C-alpha positions in Angstrom: 2.0 11.1 3.2 -0.7 13.7 2.3 -2.4 15.4 5.3 -5.5 15.9 3.6 -8.9 15.5 5.3 -12.3 14.5 4.1 -14.6 16.4 6.9 -18.2 15.4 7.6 -19.8 17.9 9.7 -22.2 16.6 12.1 -24.9 17.7 14.6 -22.2 17.1 17.3 -19.2 18.1 15.7 -17.1 17.5 12.7 -15.5 14.1 11.8 -12.3 14.3 9.8 -10.8 11.3 7.9 -7.4 11.4 6.3 -7.6 10.8 2.3 -5.0 8.2 3.2 -6.8 6.3 5.5 -9.5 5.8 2.7 -6.9 5.1 0.2 -5.4 2.1 2.2 -9.1 0.7 2.6 -9.5 1.3 -1.1 -6.2 -0.3 -1.7 -7.0 -3.6 0.2 -10.4 -3.7 -1.4 -9.2 -3.4 -4.9 -6.5 -6.0 -4.5 -9.3 -8.7 -3.6 -10.7 -7.9 -7.2 -10.3 -10.9 -9.2 -7.9 -10.3 -12.2 -6.1 -7.4 -10.5 -2.5 -8.4 -10.6 -1.2 -5.5 -8.6 -1.3 -1.7 -8.1 1.5 0.7 -9.6 3.0 3.7 -8.3 3.2 7.2 -10.1 6.4 8.4 -10.9 6.2 10.7 -8.1 5.5 8.1 -5.5 8.3 5.8 -6.7 10.8 8.7 -6.2 9.5 9.0 -2.6 10.0 5.2 -2.1 13.7 5.5 -3.6 14.5 7.9 -0.9 12.9 6.2 1.9 9.5 7.4 2.3 7.0 4.8 2.7 3.6 4.8 1.5 0.5 2.6 2.3 -1.5 4.1 -0.5 0.4 2.8 -3.4 -1.5 2.9 -6.5 -4.4 4.6 -5.0 -5.2 8.6 -4.8 -8.2 9.9 -2.9 -9.3 13.6 -3.1 -12.6 15.4 -1.8 -13.8 17.8 -4.5 -17.0 19.6 -4.6 -18.6 17.1 -1.6 -17.6 14.2 -3.8 -14.9 11.4 -3.2 -12.6 11.1 -6.0 -10.4 7.9 -6.4 -7.8 7.2 -8.9 -6.3 3.6 -9.2 -3.4 2.5 -11.3 -3.7 -1.2 -11.3 -1.9 -4.3 -13.4 -4.3 -6.6 -14.9 -3.6 -10.5 -15.0 -3.0 -11.9 -18.5 -6.0 -13.4 -19.9 -8.6 -11.3 -17.8 -11.3 -9.1 -19.4 -9.6 -5.7 -18.9 -12.7 -3.7 -19.2 -14.7 -6.0 -16.7 -11.7 -6.2 -14.3 -11.9 -2.1 -14.5 -15.5 -2.0 -13.8 -15.4 -4.4 -10.8 -12.6 -2.1 -9.5 -15.0 0.7 -9.9 -17.6 -1.0 -8.1 -15.7 -2.2 -5.2 -13.9 1.0 -4.7 -17.4 2.8 -4.6 -18.8 0.4 -2.1 -15.8 0.5 0.0 -15.7 4.4 0.0 -19.5 4.4 0.8 -19.1 2.0 3.6 -16.3 3.5 5.3 -17.5 7.3 5.3 -21.0 7.2 4.6 -20.5 9.5 1.7 -22.6 8.3 -1.3 -21.3 10.4 -4.1 -18.2 8.8 -5.2 -16.2 8.8 -8.8 -13.7 6.1 -9.4 -11.1 6.4 -12.2 -9.2 3.2 -13.2 -6.2 3.6 -15.2 -4.7 -0.1 -16.4 -0.8 0.6 -16.6 0.0 -2.9 -17.6 -0.5 -6.8 -18.0 1.1 -9.2 -15.3 2.0 -12.6 -17.2 2.3 -15.9 -15.3 5.9 -16.9 -14.8 
């Protein structure tokens, strides 16, 4: 797992939040969005899971770049859902989650739709 932290400098000292913590919260929030069938892994994360390294941030990557939280999500959408609307809802939910969790108001969310999930 990454050991990168988002640091917020406060009057009484600094607050450090692991990017993995934020990614876990975003992951949970995104799974609640109607039309999201699941989150997908990148190839590197799938290889890590094959060799036994578990990740709680599957399908979500968080970075802190130039005083802005940048979130990348890789989702699969349920068949019959409006893909663009689902992606917009994911963006909104992720931005609200980051803001509520960190107090940081500047966030960018990139949604990557990797597939469609069909009912069995």
